[in-house]
C-alpha positions in Angstrom: 0.0 0.0 0.0 2.8 2.4 0.8 4.9 1.9 -2.3 3.4 4.8 -4.3 4.0 7.2 -1.4 7.6 6.1 -0.7 10.0 9.0 -0.2 7.2 11.5 -0.3 6.3 14.0 2.5 3.1 13.8 4.4 2.0 17.1 2.9 2.6 15.8 -0.7 0.7 12.6 0.0 -2.3 14.6 1.4 -2.2 16.9 -1.6 -2.2 14.1 -4.1 -4.5 11.5 -2.5 -6.3 13.2 0.3 -6.9 11.1 3.4 -5.4 7.7 2.9 -8.0 4.9 3.4 -6.7 2.1 1.3 -4.5 1.2 -1.7 -3.4 4.2 -3.7 -3.2 2.4 -7.0 -4.4 -0.9 -8.5 -0.9 -2.4 -8.3 -0.9 -4.9 -5.5 2.0 -7.2 -6.2 4.4 -6.2 -3.3 7.8 -4.6 -3.2 11.4 -5.6 -2.4 10.2 -5.6 1.3 7.8 -8.4 0.3 10.5 -10.4 -1.4 13.1 -10.2 1.3 10.5 -11.2 3.9 9.6 -14.2 1.8 13.3 -15.1 1.4 13.8 -14.9 5.2 10.7 -17.0 5.7 12.1 -19.7 3.4 15.2 -19.9 5.5 13.2 -20.2 8.7 11.1 -23.0 7.3 14.3 -24.8 6.2 16.3 -24.4 9.4 13.9 -23.4 12.1 15.5 -22.4 15.5 18.8 -23.9 14.3 19.2 -21.1 11.8 22.7 -19.6 11.7 24.2 -16.6 10.1 26.2 -18.9 7.9 23.0 -20.5 6.6 21.8 -17.0 5.7 25.0 -16.0 4.1 25.2 -19.2 2.1 21.6 -18.7 0.8 22.4 -15.1 -0.2 25.5 -16.3 -2.0 23.6 -19.1 -3.8 20.5 -17.2 -4.8 21.4 -13.5 -4.8 25.1 -12.8 -5.5 25.0 -14.8 -8.7 22.1 -12.8 -10.2 23.0 -11.0 -13.4 19.6 -9.2 -13.8 20.3 -6.8 -11.0 18.0 -6.1 -8.1 15.3 -3.7 -9.1 13.9 -1.9 -6.1 16.5 -3.2 -3.7 17.8 -0.9 -1.0 21.4 0.3 -0.5 22.0 -2.0 2.5 21.1 -5.1 0.4 23.2 -4.0 -2.5 26.1 -3.3 -0.2 25.7 -6.8 1.3 25.8 -8.5 -2.1 29.0 -6.7 -2.9 30.6 -7.6 0.4 29.6 -11.3 -0.1 30.9 -11.2 -3.6 34.2 -9.9 -2.2 34.4 -12.9 0.1 33.3 -11.3 3.4 31.1 -13.3 5.8 28.8 -12.2 8.6 29.2 -10.1 10.6 31.7 -8.3 8.3 29.3 -8.6 5.4 26.8 -6.4 7.2 29.3 -3.7 8.1 28.9 -1.3 5.2 27.8 2.3 4.8 24.1 1.5 5.0 24.2 -1.0 7.9 21.7 1.1 9.9 18.9 0.9 7.2 15.5 -0.6 7.8 16.3 -3.5 5.5 16.2 -6.0 8.3 13.2 -4.4 10.0 11.2 -4.7 6.8 11.7 -8.5 6.7 11.8 -9.5 10.4 8.1 -9.9 11.1 8.5 -13.5 9.9 10.8 -14.2 12.9 8.0 -13.0 15.2 5.4 -15.2 13.5 7.7 -18.3 13.8 8.6 -17.5 17.5 5.1 -16.5 18.5 4.9 -15.8 22.2 8.7 -15.7 22.7 9.9 -12.2 21.8 13.4 -13.0 23.0 13.7 -15.9 20.6 12.2 -13.8 17.8 14.8 -11.1 18.4 17.6 -13.7 18.5 16.5 -15.1 15.1 16.2 -11.6 13.6 19.8 -10.8 14.7 21.1 -14.0 13.2 19.4 -13.2 9.9 20.4 -9.6 10.1 24.1 -10.2 10.7 24.6 -10.9 7.0 23.3 -7.5 5.9 23.2 -5.1 8.9 24.9 -4.0 12.1 24.1 -1.8 15.1 20.9 0.1 14.8 19.9 -1.8 11.7 19.9 -5.0 13.7 18.3 -3.4 16.8 15.4 -2.2 14.7 14.8 -5.7 13.2 14.9 -7.2 16.6 12.3 -4.7 17.9 9.9 -5.6 15.0 10.4 -9.3 15.5 9.8 -9.1 19.2 6.7 -6.9 18.8 5.1 -9.4 16.3 6.0 -12.3 18.6 4.2 -10.6 21.5 1.2 -9.7 19.3 0.9 -13.2 18.0 0.4 -14.5 21.6 -2.4 -12.0 22.3 -0.5 -9.2 24.0 -2.3 -5.8 24.1 -1.0 -2.7 22.3 1.0 -1.5 25.3 2.6 -4.9 25.8 3.4 -5.3 22.1 5.3 -2.0 22.2 6.9 -2.8 25.5 8.2 -6.1 24.0 9.8 -4.1 21.2 11.5 -1.7 23.6 12.8 -4.3 26.0 14.6 -6.1 23.2 17.0 -3.4 22.3 19.6 -1.5 24.3 18.0 1.2 26.4 20.5 3.8 25.2 20.1 3.0 21.5 18.6 5.3 18.9 16.0 2.6 18.2 14.8 2.5 21.8 14.6 6.3 21.9 12.5 6.3 18.8 10.1 3.8 20.2 9.8 5.8 23.4 9.2 9.0 21.5 6.6 7.3 19.3 4.8 6.0 22.4 4.9 9.4 24.0 3.4 11.2 20.9 0.8 8.5 20.1 -0.1 8.0 23.7 -0.8 11.7 24.2 -3.1 11.6 21.2 -4.9 8.6 22.5 -5.4 10.1 26.0 -6.6 13.4 24.6 -8.9 11.9 22.0 -7.3 14.0 19.3 -5.7 12.7 16.1 -2.0 12.0 16.1 0.0 15.2 15.6 2.0 13.9 12.6 4.1 17.1 12.0 5.2 17.1 15.6 6.0 13.3 15.5 8.0 13.6 12.4 9.9 16.6 13.7 10.9 14.4 16.7 11.8 11.3 14.7 13.1 12.4 11.4 16.7 13.4 10.7 16.0 16.2 8.3 19.5 16.8 7.1 20.0 13.2 5.9 18.9 12.7 2.3 17.4 9.2 2.5 14.3 8.0 4.3 15.4 4.4 5.2 16.9 5.0 8.7 15.8 2.0 10.7 15.1 3.8 14.0 13.0 6.4 12.2 11.0 3.8 10.3 10.3 1.8 13.5 9.3 4.9 15.4 6.8 5.9 12.7 5.4 2.4 12.5 5.0 2.1 16.2 3.3 5.5 16.4 0.8 4.5 13.7 0.2 1.2 15.5 -0.5 2.9 18.9 -2.5 5.8 17.5 -4.7 3.3 15.6 -5.3 1.3 18.8 -3.7 -1.7 17.1 -6.4 -1.8 14.4 -5.0 -3.0 11.1 -7.4 -1.0 8.9 -6.4 2.2 10.6 -2.7 1.6 11.4 -1.6 0.8 7.8 -3.1 3.9 6.1 -1.9 6.1 8.9 1.7 4.9 8.4 1.3 5.4 4.6 0.0 8.9 5.1 3.2 9.9 7.0 5.3 9.2 4.0 9.1 8.8 4.3 9.9 5.1 3.7 6.2 4.5 3.5 6.2 0.9 2.1 8.3 -0.2 5.0 6.6 1.7 7.8 3.2 0.5 6.6 4.5 -3.1 6.4 5.9 -2.9 9.9 2.8 -1.3 11.4 0.6 -3.8 9.5 2.7 -6.7 10.7 2.2 -5.7 14.4 -1.5 -5.0 13.9 -2.1 -8.1 11.8 -0.4 -10.3 14.4 -2.6 -8.7 17.0 -5.9 -8.9 15.2 -5.5 -11.9 13.0 -6.5 -12.4 9.4 -10.1 -11.3 10.2 -8.8 -7.8 11.0 -7.7 -7.3 7.4 -10.3 -5.7 5.2 -11.5 -8.3 2.7 -10.7 -6.2 -0.3 -7.1 -5.7 0.9 -6.4 -9.4 0.7 -6.5 -9.7 -3.0 -2.8 -9.8 -3.5 -1.1 -11.8 -6.2 1.9 -14.0 -5.8 5.4 -12.6 -5.3 6.7 -11.4 -8.6 10.4 -12.1 -8.1 11.2 -8.7 -9.8 13.8 -8.0 -7.2 15.1 -11.4 -6.1 14.2 -13.7 -9.0 13.2 -17.4 -9.0 13.9 -18.1 -5.3 10.7 -16.3 -4.3 8.8 -15.9 -7.6 5.3 -17.4 -7.4 5.2 -17.7 -3.6 2.0 -16.6 -1.9 2.3 -14.7 1.3 -0.8 -16.4 2.8 0.8 -19.8 2.1 4.1 -18.8 3.7 2.2 -17.5 6.8 0.4 -20.8 7.2 3.6 -22.7 6.9 5.3 -20.5 9.5 2.4 -21.0 11.8 2.6 -24.8 11.4 6.4 -24.7 12.0 5.8 -22.6 15.1 3.3 -25.2 16.4 5.9 -27.9 15.8 8.7 -26.2 17.7 
């Protein structure tokens, strides 16, 4: 849903589409976020809790570094990782590049929360293992926060407990932790007052205005958490709210939607939003092409139950 609004400002989105209430275009085939999440899900289904960073690196080398078609839509962190792996680096060195703090792990780590439902610490551990190939520092913290939040939501935690699980997972003095706390403060104030979320004030707090790109992981997680809280955990409200704030809108909407979807279940998703085709493989190719997200979700749930 957020792809057409990616890298736009909240003001530009409002001017073009008005109040966001659903998909902005008829294109519903997913993005690079979708494909990397599907790829991570495949690795979880293959290795389960025994997943190692070497498993992840080997899969990237086999399926991604040998691609000759490029990676349309991929982020800088993923491209940097591919180059590091091609140069012979292994995790964690492969994730230590100039974009290691991006939201590229956060965008794919909901799958770890689904697999480790009810165990935020295990979800965060698996996210860090996956993330070591492509990220470091705040990039990993943000992915761990998302995984932990989804794991808590999958087990029936309420909105406050979901956010608390995310915050507990990361170092208290980290940028990611501060962004989560700031998001909770802004969105909580809106909830207590009954007023809409003050989006300009939130973005002024979370966004690094002098940095040219929108994929800072702590920023993306903060925006997603604020949308989730302000929407009261309701999927149909959280996702459009995240989209309407712009920035890395496809990722923030996906993260907010992952938390809200885990909390509310499939029934919480509007029926006309579920008409999503299979993964196109435009970014990652045959390894994910043709996969259906609903099928992957069911298989992850089954793997979780078999743990």
